[in-house]
N, C-alpha and C positions, 0 to 999 in steps of 0.2 A: 782758593781760589788759586787755580795754577798760574804760572808764572813762567815765563818765557826761561831764566835761570834753572825752573827746575821740570826737565827739556819733558822725566813722561811724563806727571799728572799736571801739565801747561796739554799735550798733545793728544791725553784722556777726554780731560775739555771740551778740547777745541772740539773734538766728533763726535762732544754731545752737545754742542752749541749747533754743532749743522746737521743736527738733526732737525734741529726745529724750521729749518727754512725747509718749508715744503719748495716741492719744485717736478713744472711738467714732464712725464715723464719719456723723450724720446727717443726712436732706434738712428746710428751714427750709422751710416754703408757708406761703403767704398767699394770701386772693383779697377785691379792689377790686375797683370798679366793674366786678363783672362778670366779671372779672381772674383768672388763675391764675399766681400769682408762685413759684416754688424756688427754693433755691441747696444747697447742701452744705456743710455746717457742723461741725469738732470742737468749739467754743470754747460748748459747750453742759453744763449742770450743772443741778443739784439742788436750786434751791433749799431749802424746809421740806414736812417732810409736814405741817404742821396751820398755817396752811389747803395744801395741791396747790400748789404753784411751782415751777417751773424759770426756767433767765435763759439767755439768749444773744446773744450778740453776731454784731452783726451792721452791716461796714463803710457807711460813709453813702453812699457813692461805688453800692452796689449800687439796682434795678430792685427788689429784692425789699424791702427800707430801705424805700425808699418807700415801699411797697403796707402793712409792720405799719405803718407808723407816720400814715397814716391810716388805715388797718380796726383798729387797737388788735386785731389776730385775730394768732396765727403756729398753725403748727403743727411740733410736733418730733416727724418720724418716725424710728426709730432702724432703721438700713440692716444685714439679716440680710449673713453673710459672702463672701457667691451676687451681694449686689447690688454690683459695681464699675463693674461696666459703666454701672447706675442712677447710681452716683455722678461721676462722669465728665462725663452728659448734664448734671447739674445744676451742675459745677466749672466749663461754660462750653462746654463740646463743641457741644452745637444751643443758643439763644437762645430766648427768650419761650415763648408755650407749645406748644415743639413741644414741648420733650422730658417735657414730661406723657403719650403718646401709645406716651412704649415702661412702661405699667405699666399695672393699674388701680387708681384709685380715688375713693370717692367721700367723703361727708362725711358730721361729727356736728355739735354745735350751733354752730362760732362759723360756720359753713358753708371752713374753710380745704381745700384739699384731706387725705385723710387716705390714706395709701399701706396698701391689704389685706393688703399682703402682709410686713409694716416686723412689728419683733421687739415690737414696742407705736410706738402713737403716742400723743403732748400736748400735744390742743386745747384751744388756751388763750386768756385773753383777757386782756391790755396791763392792767398793775393801776402797773405804775412803772414810768422808763425813766432811764437815766446819760446825755449824752452825755459820752466820752472819748474827746481823742486824737479819731482816722479815726475810730471803730468808737460808736454808740448799743450799751450792756446792757440788750435788752429784758426786766424780771421778766414774766413771763406767770403765772397763775393758773388751772390747772387744768379748764375746764371738765366735762371729758367725757376720756375713753381707749378707747383701742383695743387687746385683745391679747393680737396674733397667738399662731399656732405659737411653739411650742419652736422653739431657733435660737443658735447665734451669733452677737455682736453684726461685725463690720465692724467695720476698725481699722486707725489712721493713725500711722504716726510714723517719723520718719526720714526724710520722701518716700517715704513709700511703706505700700501695703496690708499686713497681716498682719489674720492673725485668730485670737481667743485660743482657750489647751489649760493642762491645770491641772497646776499645780505640786506638787501636794495630796502631802503627808511628803517636802521635800525632791526627789519625786522627778523624771528630766529626763520631757519631755514624749511624749507616744508619737509614731508615727514615722508620718509625715505633716499633722505639729501642731504642729511640728517646724520652721518654715523662715518665713518675711516673704516673701510676692508680690510681682508685678513692680511 
């Protein structure tokens, strides 16, 4: 087991441990100086209900980070389990604004791109930020939201995509919901 004083080993153990955290797959978007920016992220969570706020963690080396820092807006677009390819596009398979051509987008109050087919989209204005290590944690107060049609979220755990299934009353997942995607 790695300890903090064995830096390389501890870092490897930490990354291995983090693979155990299942997360909802989101596309974080921003519009700045007339250009659309976006990236896939799982480091997203609710912060407060009053006022409604979410937080996102963005690597400072990404162009999306630069845009969110400058524009002070972002949108969290929660992906459906059918949106695996869209997630890959925003994970670096395609660069720049070309990635926005693969789906339908609109705008709400901040002007950040909002995925029309998202499970939900949280359109936010940055109200606070904290730099830590390689990332900045942005706290966004929700200005407007889009609730999409019902569906199941796209999940990511242990280096692979998954979809949600029910474990109600201790019963096994129904056939077809008991697998990990590719």
